[in-house]
C-alpha positions in Angstrom: -18.2 -55.1 -7.2 -15.8 -58.0 -6.7 -16.5 -60.9 -4.4 -14.0 -63.2 -2.6 -14.6 -65.9 -5.2 -14.4 -63.7 -8.3 -11.8 -64.6 -11.0 -10.6 -61.0 -11.2 -9.8 -61.0 -7.5 -7.9 -64.2 -7.8 -6.0 -62.7 -10.7 -5.3 -59.6 -8.7 -3.8 -61.5 -5.8 -1.6 -63.5 -8.2 -0.4 -60.3 -9.9 0.5 -58.7 -6.6 2.8 -61.5 -5.7 5.1 -60.5 -8.6 4.2 -56.8 -8.8 3.3 -55.8 -5.2 2.1 -52.4 -4.1 4.5 -49.6 -3.4 2.3 -47.5 -1.2 3.2 -43.8 -1.0 1.9 -43.0 2.5 1.0 -44.8 5.7 0.8 -43.0 9.1 1.4 -46.0 11.3 4.3 -44.3 13.2 2.1 -41.4 14.3 -0.6 -43.8 15.4 1.9 -45.7 17.5 3.0 -42.4 19.1 -0.5 -41.3 19.8 -1.9 -44.6 21.1 1.1 -46.1 23.0 4.0 -43.7 22.9 5.9 -46.1 20.7 5.6 -49.0 23.1 5.6 -51.8 20.5 4.8 -54.4 23.2 1.6 -52.6 23.9 0.6 -52.5 20.2 2.3 -55.4 18.5 1.6 -55.4 14.8 2.7 -59.1 14.6 -0.8 -59.6 16.0 -4.2 -58.7 14.6 -4.8 -55.0 15.4 -8.0 -54.6 13.4 -9.7 -52.9 16.3 -7.1 -50.2 16.7 -5.2 -49.8 13.4 -5.5 -50.1 9.7 -2.1 -51.7 9.5 -0.5 -54.9 10.8 1.9 -57.4 9.3 -0.7 -60.0 8.3 -2.9 -57.5 6.6 0.1 -55.9 4.8 0.9 -59.4 3.4 -2.8 -60.1 2.5 -2.9 -56.7 0.7 0.1 -57.5 -1.4 2.2 -54.6 -0.1 5.8 -55.0 -1.2 7.1 -51.5 -0.2 5.8 -48.9 2.1 6.7 -45.3 2.6 6.1 -44.9 6.3 5.2 -41.2 7.0 7.4 -39.7 9.7 4.7 -37.0 10.0 4.4 -34.4 12.8 1.5 -32.0 13.0 1.9 -28.4 11.9 1.1 -27.2 15.5 4.7 -28.4 16.3 7.1 -25.8 15.1 10.8 -25.0 15.4 13.0 -27.4 17.2 10.0 -29.2 18.6 9.0 -30.3 15.1 12.5 -31.4 14.4 12.7 -33.5 17.6 9.4 -35.1 16.9 10.4 -36.0 13.4 13.5 -37.7 14.8 11.4 -39.7 17.1 9.2 -40.8 14.2 12.3 -41.9 12.3 13.4 -43.8 15.3 10.0 -45.5 15.5 10.3 -46.8 11.9 13.8 -48.1 12.7 12.4 -49.8 15.8 9.7 -51.5 13.7 12.2 -52.8 11.1 14.5 -54.1 13.9 11.6 -55.8 15.7 10.2 -57.5 12.6 13.2 -58.4 10.4 11.5 -61.3 8.7 8.8 -59.0 7.4 10.2 -55.4 7.2 13.5 -54.3 5.7 14.7 -50.8 5.7 15.2 -49.4 2.2 17.0 -46.3 1.1 17.4 -46.8 -2.7 15.6 -48.4 -5.6 18.1 -51.3 -5.4 17.2 -51.8 -1.7 13.5 -51.9 -2.6 14.1 -54.6 -5.3 16.4 -56.6 -2.9 13.7 -56.6 -0.2 11.1 -57.8 -2.7 13.5 -60.6 -3.9 13.6 -61.8 -0.2 9.8 -61.4 0.1 10.2 -58.7 2.7 8.3 -55.4 2.8 10.7 -52.6 1.9 10.3 -49.9 4.5 11.1 -46.3 3.3 10.4 -43.0 5.1 8.8 -39.8 4.0 8.6 -36.6 6.1 5.2 -34.9 5.8 5.6 -31.2 6.0 8.4 -28.7 5.5 8.0 -27.5 9.1 10.0 -30.6 9.9 13.3 -28.9 8.7 12.7 -25.7 10.6 13.9 -23.5 7.7 17.3 -25.3 7.7 18.9 -27.0 4.7 21.4 -28.6 7.1 18.5 -30.2 8.9 17.1 -31.4 5.5 20.4 -33.0 4.8 20.4 -34.7 8.2 17.0 -36.2 7.6 18.3 -37.6 4.3 21.3 -39.1 6.1 18.8 -40.8 8.5 16.9 -42.3 5.7 14.1 -39.9 4.8 13.5 -40.3 1.0 10.8 -37.7 0.5 9.7 -34.5 2.0 6.1 -33.3 1.5 6.7 -29.6 1.1 3.8 -28.6 3.4 1.2 -30.3 5.5 -2.1 -28.5 6.2 -0.5 -25.2 7.2 1.3 -22.8 4.8 4.9 -22.0 5.6 7.0 -18.9 5.0 8.4 -20.6 1.9 5.6 -22.8 0.6 1.8 -22.5 0.4 -0.5 -25.3 1.5 -3.7 -26.4 -0.3 -5.7 -26.0 2.9 -4.4 -22.7 4.4 -4.1 -19.0 3.4 -1.2 -18.4 1.0 2.0 -16.8 2.5 4.6 -17.3 -0.2 2.6 -17.1 -3.5 3.5 -20.7 -4.3 7.2 -21.3 -3.5 9.4 -18.4 -2.3 13.1 -18.2 -3.4 14.0 -20.2 -0.3 11.3 -22.7 -1.2 12.9 -23.1 -4.6 16.3 -23.6 -2.9 14.7 -26.4 -0.8 13.6 -28.1 -4.0 17.0 -27.7 -5.5 18.8 -29.2 -2.5 16.3 -32.1 -2.3 17.1 -32.8 -6.0 20.9 -32.6 -5.2 20.4 -35.1 -2.4 18.2 -37.5 -4.2 15.2 -36.8 -1.9 11.9 -36.9 -3.7 9.9 -33.7 -3.7 6.3 -34.6 -2.6 3.6 -32.3 -3.7 0.7 -33.8 -1.9 -0.9 -31.2 0.5 0.5 -28.2 -1.3 -1.4 -25.5 -3.1 -1.7 -25.7 -6.9 0.6 -22.7 -7.4 3.2 -24.5 -5.2 2.8 -27.6 -7.4 3.4 -25.5 -10.5 6.4 -23.7 -9.1 8.0 -26.9 -7.9 7.6 -28.5 -11.4 9.1 -25.4 -13.0 12.3 -25.6 -11.0 12.6 -29.4 -10.4 15.6 -31.2 -11.8 14.3 -34.6 -10.9 10.9 -36.4 -10.9 8.4 -35.3 -8.2 5.7 -37.4 -6.5 2.3 -36.9 -5.1 2.4 -39.4 -2.3 -1.3 -39.4 -1.6 -3.5 -37.3 -3.8 -6.2 -38.0 -6.3 -7.8 -36.2 -9.3 -9.4 -32.7 -8.8 -11.4 -33.1 -11.9 -13.2 -36.2 -10.4 -13.6 -34.7 -6.9 -13.1 -31.0 -6.6 -11.0 -30.9 -3.4 -7.9 -28.7 -2.9 -5.9 -31.7 -1.8 -6.2 -33.2 -5.2 -4.2 -32.6 -8.4 -5.5 -30.3 -11.2 -5.4 -31.6 -14.7 -2.9 -29.1 -15.9 -0.5 -30.3 -13.2 -1.1 -34.0 -14.0 -0.4 -33.2 -17.7 3.1 -31.9 -16.7 4.1 -35.2 -15.1 5.3 -36.9 -18.4 7.9 -34.2 -19.0 9.0 -34.2 -15.4 8.9 -38.0 -15.0 7.0 -37.9 -11.8 4.2 -40.0 -10.3 0.8 -39.1 -8.8 -0.3 -41.7 -6.2 -4.0 -41.9 -5.8 -5.3 -41.8 -2.2 -8.3 -43.5 -0.6 -9.4 -40.8 1.8 -13.2 -40.5 1.3 -13.4 -36.7 1.5 -10.8 -36.4 -1.2 -12.4 -38.9 -3.6 -16.2 -38.8 -3.2 -17.9 -35.4 -3.7 -20.8 -36.4 -1.4 -18.3 -37.1 1.4 -16.9 -33.6 1.5 -19.8 -31.9 3.4 -20.3 -34.9 5.6 -16.7 -35.0 6.7 -16.8 -31.3 7.4 -19.7 -31.9 9.8 -17.8 -34.9 11.4 -14.7 -32.7 11.9 -16.8 -30.0 13.6 -18.3 -32.6 15.9 -14.8 -33.8 16.9 -13.7 -30.3 17.7 -17.0 -29.7 19.7 -15.8 -32.7 21.8 -12.4 -31.1 22.4 -10.6 -33.4 20.0 -8.5 -33.0 16.9 -10.4 -34.0 13.8 -7.7 -36.6 13.0 -7.6 -38.1 16.5 -7.6 -41.9 15.9 -7.2 -42.8 19.6 -9.8 -44.7 21.6 -11.8 -41.6 22.5 -11.6 -40.2 18.9 -12.8 -43.4 17.4 -15.7 -43.6 19.9 -16.8 -40.0 19.0 -16.5 -40.7 15.3 -18.4 -43.9 15.5 -21.2 -42.3 17.4 -21.5 -39.5 14.9 -21.5 -42.0 12.0 -24.3 -44.0 13.6 -26.4 -40.9 13.9 -25.4 -39.5 10.5 -24.7 -42.4 8.1 -21.8 -41.3 5.9 -21.6 -41.5 2.1 -19.2 -44.5 1.5 -16.9 -44.7 -1.5 -15.5 -48.1 -2.6 -12.9 -49.5 -5.0 -14.9 -48.2 -7.9 -14.5 -44.6 -6.7 -10.7 -44.9 -6.5 -10.7 -46.6 -9.9 -12.6 -43.6 -11.4 -9.8 -41.4 -10.2 -7.1 -43.7 -11.6 -8.9 -43.9 -15.0 -8.8 -40.2 -15.2 -5.3 -39.8 -14.0 -4.1 -42.4 -16.5 -5.9 -40.5 -19.3 -4.3 -37.2 -18.4 -0.9 -38.1 -17.1 -0.3 -41.5 -18.8 0.1 -45.0 -17.4 3.8 -44.3 -16.5 2.9 -41.5 -14.1 0.4 -42.9 -11.6 0.6 -45.0 -8.4 -1.1 -45.7 -5.1 -0.9 -43.9 -1.7 -3.6 -45.1 0.6 -3.1 -42.8 3.7 -3.9 -45.7 6.1 -3.8 -44.9 9.8 -3.9 -41.2 8.8 -7.7 -41.0 8.2 -10.6 -41.9 10.4 -12.7 -43.2 7.5 -11.9 -45.5 4.6 -13.8 -46.8 1.6 -15.7 -50.1 1.4 -13.5 -52.9 0.2 -10.4 -50.7 1.1 -11.0 -50.6 4.8 -7.4 -51.3 5.6 -4.1 -52.4 4.1 -5.5 -55.8 3.1 -7.8 -54.2 0.5 -5.5 -53.4 -2.4 -6.4 -56.6 -4.3 -10.0 -55.3 -4.6 -8.8 -52.1 -6.3 -6.6 -54.2 -8.7 -9.5 -56.5 -9.4 -11.8 -53.5 -10.2 -9.2 -52.2 -12.7 -8.9 -55.7 -14.2 -12.7 -55.6 -14.7 -12.2 -52.3 -16.5 -9.8 -54.0 -18.9 -6.6 -52.6 -17.5 -3.8 -54.9 -18.7 -1.5 -56.7 -16.3 1.4 -54.8 -17.8 -0.3 -51.5 -17.0 -1.2 -52.7 -13.5 2.4 -53.7 -12.8 3.4 -50.1 -13.5 0.7 -48.7 -11.2 1.5 -51.0 -8.3 5.3 -51.4 -8.5 7.5 -50.2 -11.3 6.5 -46.5 -11.6 7.4 -45.8 -8.0 10.6 -47.8 -8.2 11.6 -46.0 -11.4 11.0 -42.5 -9.8 13.2 -43.4 -6.9 15.9 -44.6 -9.2 15.7 -41.6 -11.4 15.9 -39.2 -8.4 19.1 -41.1 -7.4 20.5 -40.8 -10.9 19.7 -37.0 -11.0 21.4 -36.5 -7.7 24.6 -38.1 -8.9 24.7 -35.7 -11.8 23.8 -32.6 -9.7 26.4 -33.4 -7.1 29.1 -33.0 -9.8 27.8 -29.5 -10.4 27.2 -28.1 -6.9 27.9 -28.8 -3.3 25.6 -28.5 -0.3 23.6 -25.2 -0.2 24.3 -23.0 2.8 21.6 -20.5 1.9 19.2 -19.3 4.6 15.7 -18.1 4.4 16.7 -14.7 5.6 19.3 -14.3 2.8 16.9 -15.4 0.1 13.5 -14.1 1.3 14.5 -11.2 3.4 
């Protein structure tokens, strides 16, 4: 385990100056909604928010974050127009953050924008919508989200949809339905990344079968290392080189440490027994979680646990097809050393201690994600010469 004075940690910090982290998933916008209804004066990330958030500007800088996909997530319990409206409010929150902190955050919509922000030592701020319920079965809504800056859509969240099956719900579509395939095709035509975190393995395989551009997993780890349905099976990881995509390892304890799975299930049940959602990160949710953890000490992963996943993902998918997606402010528990967004250097130091080269680490932290974004843009330019916007409906395609 690295210490503050270790040479590998010093090397990690130096590497991240030139090759910072492109993180695939951070739920700060939803935390701001839940805690202060987007009142950025009440929860100002220019100040230390250690007691309330995993994320603030100083810790992003300390962690070597150079680009962040901010999740414009809304829960699956919101459906129809309510889901669309809440997604628009989440997009508005990211834009408010970038406008409020222009010296630190810079909106980014393309790979070129990401590189330009890095050149100015600002954190490129991209957006990803988490869950296909956000488009309310409408390809026109999908296109509107793209116009507003959303650059990936996670096909499902925790609930299955009529057109795509989730990893954590009963199947409804058998993977992707015909309309689900049309959603992927339209995303490829737009240049919006298809995100396969949260989806069932059959949905992953269907998406890879029809995709005409690289896919991503914005926050998923290796199922072979921790057998959780939110992780990526080896046969899917093995398809990434042909597709060009990237799987971004996450830090959520119950997805990375087998011993944490049963403990987290009990913690979630305790939250529900108190009338709270299991992902409630507000003051009451934190109090209930902390009390449960005091009475029932949890198995705690650390940077070595995440490194085990990355070692395996590199072996199966290859160094050009892996990245990092921490899921900060979207989970009540985090690993030791990776408690918040300042922790990435500890992971890089652990990988240095495992003899990962700096060239390989620069791909993991920065260039793989930027490449995928660029290749999705290039694929879109080609696809737009072949077909126009799809006006298909779910009723037409799925009956």
